[in-house]
N, C-alpha and C positions, 0 to 999 in steps of 0.2 A: 453152521448151526449155532456157534456160540454166542452170536448176537442175539437170535432168537431165545436162547435159553436165558440170558440175563434179562431179557425184556420181561419175562413171567417172574423170574427168581430174582427180584429186586435185593433181597438180603444178601445174596452173594455177591451183587454188584457193589453193595454198600462196603461189604468187608474188603473187597478188592481195592476200591478207592481208597482205603484206609490202611492198606497193609496190614490187617487183621486177620486172624484165625490161619486156616489152612489155605484157603483160597487166596488170601491177601499176601501172605509171606511167600508161597510157591508160585505166584503167578501163573496158575494153570491156564493154559490157552486151549485145550481141547477138552471140553466138556465130555464128550463121549468116551474118552480114555478110561474114566470111572465110572460113568454113568451111562451103561448102554440103552439102546432103545427100549421104549415101553413093550413089555410082553405078558400083558394082562394084569388084573387088577391085584393079584397077590404076589407079583414080580417083585423081587428085590432090585431097587434102583441103583444100589450103591456096590460098586464091584471092589472089594477091598484087597489092596494090595498086599497087604500082610497075611489076608485070608478071612480075618473076622474083625468086628469092632473089640474084642478084648485082646487082640495081637496088635492092634493100630499102635504104632509109635507115637505117643502123645506130644512128644518134644517138637513134633512137625508144626504144633499149633502155636508154638511160642510159650506152652505153660508144661514142663516137663513134671511128671509124676515124681514126687519123692516122698520119703517116709511113709506116714501111715496113708497119704492119698494112694500108693501102690495097692494097698489091700481093698479099696474100694471098687465097689460094682459100679459099672458105668451109669447105671439109671438112679445110683443115689446121689449123683452130681447133676447129670443131664435131666432135670424134670421141671415142670413147668413153673414151679414156685420159686425156682432160682434163676429163671431166664429173667435178668433184669437190665440186660443191656439195651441199648437203642433198638438194635438190630431187631429184637423181639417183636417189636411193633410191625415189622414188615413181613411177619411169618403169617400166610395165608391158609395154612393146612389146619383142617378140622382138630387132628390129634398134636398139639404142641409136643407131646411127649415123645413124639417120633423125631423130632429134630435135635440135632446136636449143637446147634446155635443158641445164643443168648445168654450165655455165661459171661461174667465178668472175673479179673485176677485177682481183685482185692479180697483180703481174707473174709472182710465184713460182710461182702456180697453173699457168702455161703454161711458164715458163722455168726452167733450172737455175740456181740461187743460185751464182753465179760465186764469191762471196766465202765462201760455206760458213757463213753465220750470222754472221760477224765483224763485218757493218755492220748498218744498218737495214734492215726486210723492204721499204720503199718505195725500190724502184729509182729512181723518178722524182724523188727528191732529188737525184741526180747525174747521171742519163741522161735522155736524150729518145727518143721512139719513133722519131726520123730516123735513129737509129743507136746502136750501143753505144759505138762510139769515136769521138771522145772524151768524156769525162764532162763536157759542156759545161756542165752545172749545177752542178757541183762548185767550190768557192771554198776555196782553201787557206788563205785570211785567215781563215775561220770555223772553223778548227779550232784544236787547241791548240799547233799549232806553225806559225804564220803564216810563209809562204816568202818571204824577202827577200834583197837583196844577191845574193851568189854562190850562194846557194842556189836562187834564182829560175832560174839557167843549167843546174842539174843535171837530168838525166832522171829520170822518177818510178822508173823500175826501179833506179836507182843506189840508192835509198834503200827501196824496197818489194820489191826482188827482187834479193837478194845471194845467188848460187848457194852452196848448202851450209851457209848460216848463217839466212837470213830466207826463209823460204818455206812453203806449205802445199801438199800434195799434191792434184794434180788426177788427171782420167782417166788410166789407164796410167802412173801415178807421174810426172807432169810435175809440173814446179814452178810453182806459182802466186805472183803478187805477195801480198804481206801490208800490209793497210793499217791494222788494227787487231786487237790492240794492238801498238802499235810504240813501243819506248822511244826518249825524245828529250830527256829531262830535263838529261842532261849531254851535252857534245860527244863524250866518249870513248864514248857510246853507238853512234857511229857512225866516229869517228875514232880514230886510233891518237895515243896520247900520246906526243910526241916528248920529252918532259921526265921520262918514266917515274916519274910520281908525285911528283917532288920539289916541285913547286909547287900540289899538289893537282889535283882531277879537273875543276876548272870551268876549262875554257879561256877562257871570255868574261872572267875576271878580268884578261885581259891583251890576248886578241885580240878583233876584232870580225867581222862575217860578210863585210866588204867585201874581206878578203884575210887569210891566216894570217901572211903576212909583215909585220914591223913591229909595234911594240907602241903601243897606245894609252895615252897617259898619264891620260886620263879613264877609261877601263877598267880599267886596272890597279890591283888590290885592294892596297892599301898595307897594310891591316890583317893580312894575311899575313907581314908582316915584323916586326921587333922595335919599329919605331917605326909605329904605325897613325896615319893622319892622321885628325884631327878638328879640329873648329871651324875657326879662321882658317888652319890649314895645308892645307886642302882647297883653297883658292883659290890657294895659293902657285905660282908656275911651277916646275917640275922644276929649272930651270937654277938656281934660286936655292940649292938645296942639293946639286945633282947637277952634275958636269962636263958642260957642253953638247957637248963634243967627244967625250967618252966617257961617254955617257950612263948605262951602268951601270957606272962604273968605282968607284973606291975609295969606300966607305961613309964619310957625314961623321958626326962623333961628336954624340951625342944624350942623353947620360946626365943633363945638367942645361941648364936653360934659357940658362944662360950659355955654353954651347958654341957657342950661335949668336947670343945677343942680349947687348948690353952692358947692365950695372946702370944704369938710369934714375934711382935714387934716391941714388947716390954713396955707397953703403954704408950709409945711414942706415937702411934696413929691416932692423930685428932683432928677434929675440923673444929674451927673456931673455936680452939683451946678446949675442947670437950672430946672425950675418948668416944670413940664410935664402936658399932659392932662390924664383925669382920663382913657382913652383907653388904656395906656401904661400899666395901673396895672389890669383893670378890664375890664368886657365884658358886653353886655347887657343881657346876661342870669340871672345874679344878681350881686349884688355888692359883696357879698360875696360868695365863698371865692374869692381872689385875685387871677388874672392869672400870676401874677409874678411870675415865674417859677425859678428853682435852676439853670437852663441853662442862665436864664436872669441875675442872681445874679452874673454869671460869670463877667459880665461888670460893677459890682460895686466895690467899694473899698475893699470890702471882699467878694470874691468868696467862694461858699459853697463847702467843700471837707470834704470826710469821712463820720463821723456819723451827722456832720453839716447837710449834705445833706437831713437827713430824719427827721431832728427836725421841728416840726411844727412852722409855721410863729410866732405864738403867743408864743413860747417859748423864742424868742428874741426881738419880738416886742408885749410886752403886752399892754392890754387894760388898762386904768386908773391907770397907775404907780403912786405909791405915793409920788414919789421924783420929779414929773414933774408938774408944774402949768397946770390945765386945759385948759388955753387961748392958750398954746403952742401946745395943741394936736389936737385941733379943735373938730367939732362934732362928728367924728368918736372914738374920744379919744384913739388913738393908737399911741404909739410911734414909729416914723417911723425911725429916726436917733437916733444911740447910739454910745457910745465909744465901740471899738473892736480892739484897739492895742495889748492888753495883754489878756491871758486866763482869770486873775483874774478880768477883766472888767465884765466878767459874771459868772465865777464859783468861788466858795469858795476855800480855802486851804484846801484839803482834808487830809493834813499831820499836820495840827496844828502848822504849823511853825517850823517844826522840821529840815527844810533846811535853816533856817534863817542863816545868816552868811556864809553859804557855797559858794564855786567858782560859782555854778549856781544860787545861791539865792532860790528865790522861784518862778522860772518860770518852769510851769508846761511842756513846749515843752522840757525841758531838758531830760524828762524820759517819756514822752508821745507823741501821735500825734493824729491827728483828726479822725484816722481810729476806735480810741476806747480808752477808759481809759484803759482798761485792752485787752491784756497784756502790761506791761510797755515796753518801746522801751530800756530799760537799759540791756546791753548785758554782756555776759560773758567776752567779750574783754575789756568792760569798768569797769568791777569788777576788772580787774588785777589792776588797779590803787589804789586798797584799801588795807587794811592790810591783807586780805585774798583773793589772786586770786584764782579764781575758776578752779581747775585742776581736773582730774580724775573723781572719783565718785560726788565730789563737783559740777561738771558742769552740772551733771544730776538731781541735786535737784530742786524741787520746790522752788520758792522764798519764799512762804509762809512758808517753812518748818523751815527757820530760821528767817524771819522777820514777820511772822503772828501773830496776837493776840494769837491764840492758837497753840503752837509748840509742837507737839506731840512728846513724848519722850525727851524733852529738858526742862530745868528750864524754869519756867514762867518769862515773862517780868516784869521788876522792877516797872513800873508805866504804866497801860494799860490807864490812863485817858488823857495822853498827846499824842495818836497816831492819833486823828484826825478821821474823818468819814471813812477813807480808812482801818483804824484799822492795819496799817502797820508800825513796828518798823525799821526807816530807818538806825538809827546808833546803832551798838551793842557795848559790853561793851569791848570784847577783841576777839582775833583770835587764842586762844591757843586751841590746841586739847583737852584737858582735860576740855574746857568750853562746849563742846558737847559731847563727848565721854568718856567711862570708861577707867582709866588708870590702867590696869591689873598688871603694876609693882608697884603699890603703890607709885609712885613718885622717885622711885628708880634710874631712869635715867634721871629726870627732873632735872632743874636747882635748886641748893640746896640739890639735894638728895645724897646718898651714891656714885654713880657712874654717875654724871650728863653727858650727850650726848651733844655735840655741838648743834645739831639740834633739840633737844627734841626727839619726835616720830618720825620725819622724817628722823633721823639718820639710823633707822632700818624698816620703813614703808614708803608707798607713799600713795597719794590720791586716787590711783586706787581701792586700796582694802587693808584690812589689814593682811589678811592672802592670800598666804604665805609672812613671812617677807622679806624684800629686802636685809637682812643681809646675804651676801654670805661667802664662805669659807675664801676667802681673808680678808673679813670684819671681821672675827672671830679674826683674829691675833690682832687686837686692844683691845681686851680683855685679860684676865689673861692666857688664853690657845690658843695657835696657833695649827691649824688644819693642822697636816702633815700625809703624808702616808694614810693608811686604814682609818685613822680617818676622812678624807676628804670625804668618802662615806656613812659614818654613819648618819642614819637619827637623826634630832636633838632630838626627844623624847625619844631616848636610852639614852641620857645624861641629858636631862631637863625633868624628869618624870611628870612635871606640863602640859606638852602639851598632856599628855593621858587622862586629863579630858575632857568631854563633852564640846565642845565650844558653846557660846551663839548665838542666832541666831540674837540677836539685841544689836547692841554696843553703842545705846545713853544713857545718863546719867539716864533717869528716867525709865529705864526698870525695870521691876520687878524681885525681886531676887537679888542676890550677883554676880557678875562676877568670872570667875575663876581666881584664883590668880597666876599669871607668875612672881615669885620672882627672879628665875635664880640665887640662892644663893649657890648652892651645890659647894663643894670644888673639882675640877677634876685636882689639879696639880700632883696626883700620879697615877699610873697605877691601884693601889689597890683601889681607889676611885670608880672605875667602873669595875674592873676584878676580878675574884676568882684568888687564889693563885694555879694554876694548878700543882705546886710541893708540896703542903702540908708541907710548912714551912722547906724544905729540905735546903734552902739557908740561913735561918733566921741568923745563926751565921757570916754570912759574914761581912765584914766592913760596905757595903752599905745597911745591914738589908734585903738582897734578893731583892732588887729593880728591878723590870722586865725589867726596860731598860738597865741594867747591861749586859743583854745578847740578849734581843730582840729589834727589831728596829719596828718603827710605820708603816713599808709598810705592813708587815704580821708578825704572831706569828711564823710560821715556814718557813723558818729554823732561828735558833737563829742567826741572822747575826752578832751580836756584840760580841757573844762568841769565843774566843780564848782557845782552849784547853791546848796550850803551856804556854799562859800567865795568865789564869784564875784558872787552876787547878794545882794540886800537881803530876799531871801524864802528862809527857810530851808525845805526839805522835810522834813516830819516825820510821823509817823504814818500816816495813810491818804493824804496828798498824796504818798507817794514811789510809790504804784501809780497814780496818775492819769497818763493819757495826756497827753504834751507839748501835743498839739494842742487839748486841750479847753481849755487857759488861754491858749495861744498861737495865736490863728486867723490863717488865711490871708486876706489882703485884697489888694485891686487897688490898685496905686499909681496915681500921676497919669497915667503912660503905659499904665495898663490891664494891666501885667505883675503876677503873683501875688507878694505880698511876706508871710512870716511875719512877725507882729508879737510882737517881743521887749519891746520898750520904747515906750511906759509901758503897764504892765499893773496893773490894780487889785490891791491887796494885802490889802483888807479882807475878812472873811468875809461880809459881806451884799452885799458887791460881786458874790459868785459864789454865795451860799447864801442862801435865804430860808425861813422856817418856815411853820407851818400855815397852810393856805387852807380855810376852811370847816371846821375841826375836825381836819384831817388833816395829819400832819405829812410835808412834801415836801422833798426835797433837790435842788435844780436848780444845776447846774455851768455857769456861762457863759451864762444864758439869764436875759432880764428878765421881769417879770410881765406877763402878758397883761393 
């Protein structure tokens, strides 16, 4: 039957679908449990579980009756004029008063909005069901105007119902309180201005909510005067500037700081020779630190550049300097003006007078600038004017490698006590290569050596690197052996065996161990000094002792370009002999050691030693063969 019931009673189905009311909340599936079958026109269709409508538990509908709602009769709420829900349009009975449906839960669905929409629609935000007044849930502290001090003693109507000014019309023209909007930004929104606007509209600038009479020094807005209080002036007691007996009496002068404050610098705080007011270098936040900045210093006789811009003021302007009388410093005891023409006016000589008597003297700026003491501005180009121009690898060396107190792999400085705080030796003893580098030639090519060279080491080397030597083939001609022919392509180490020794990785003087010796004393004036005798002394009996150069040139060993068979042998090549291959006469034999040797001497010179005539009536020419 449930489906048939809901087919007619659409209002019940509407509530069930939306979980509203008793039917929607309890999801009753058996209509007949509460609604028995029809039993006549006057039959009561509802079987109340509690016994009667008056005993019905209203909380089952989702709306528990509380407070004054408990004292109302059912029909006071369940009546046609309050049936404002959408379900009311589905009711088809003739007497709508007999229906329990159609009511809404919002207060304004049953009650008139006393505030006429000026506040939120939820009355329970301020009121309770126990009674309309007082609005016990309203807390003024949560509003935009928390009520404190004297305002807490004022009745609500004093602010919210001012006859003829703040009201809204109720029934029959009655005046109702207005709660919102209600202006309260300024005191003058509610209070009359006794100053008639002379001090502005903000009363709180001088007055507080505890009472209008009397002025609060903390609340008084001094910025409305010609001397706004800021910085340290904010914490000064009023009586310090104003007569405590007549608090608002004669106004004190304030055009300059000295109107109230004495000059703490004894008149020595000047700019461009003129005394200036305190405000030029200080502000009212505090006397210290000074507001005189690096930018301000630009207009002074000594603009701050480079590292000077990062120096604290007291670094140059000390307090209580021992060499200045206290009377010249004033109460602040700070040295304002000081000498600054030279670096030495502020800085000590870090080099202990090493530059005394030089062209630049002891002026720091000749090698340094204000960007920083390190690195020095002394450049490689300027070093060219010294005894040792920096070229090649020397231009890559760090200054401290030669001039530092600790010179790694170099001889120690003669006297470190005269270097000064910088610990740098500016002038060195000499600029000879051997002062810093090993001489692998043991002085042989230096001045006073066995074979002195005009430029010492630089005659064969340069400052780019020690190896390879800059001595080329042409330069070798300046020594005892001029390189010609094939000798021009021979590696140096083939003649100078010293070069085959391992080369040291460091060439400075203090390197541990001994450097390899490169004496280059070998005698290379004869071929036999470097080459073996390929002929096994066959030509030793010659007048030149079998010198190689008698037959061979320097371009190559073969052919023997200097040998002339007609001139240099006892067998002149003539006729057909000129076309015979050398090996036909000069056989290759094995010597005593088993090595192959070409036999040049002795060689047969008679014809029959090489040739023989007819054999068996046939003419035969045989060269270098014996008859079988």
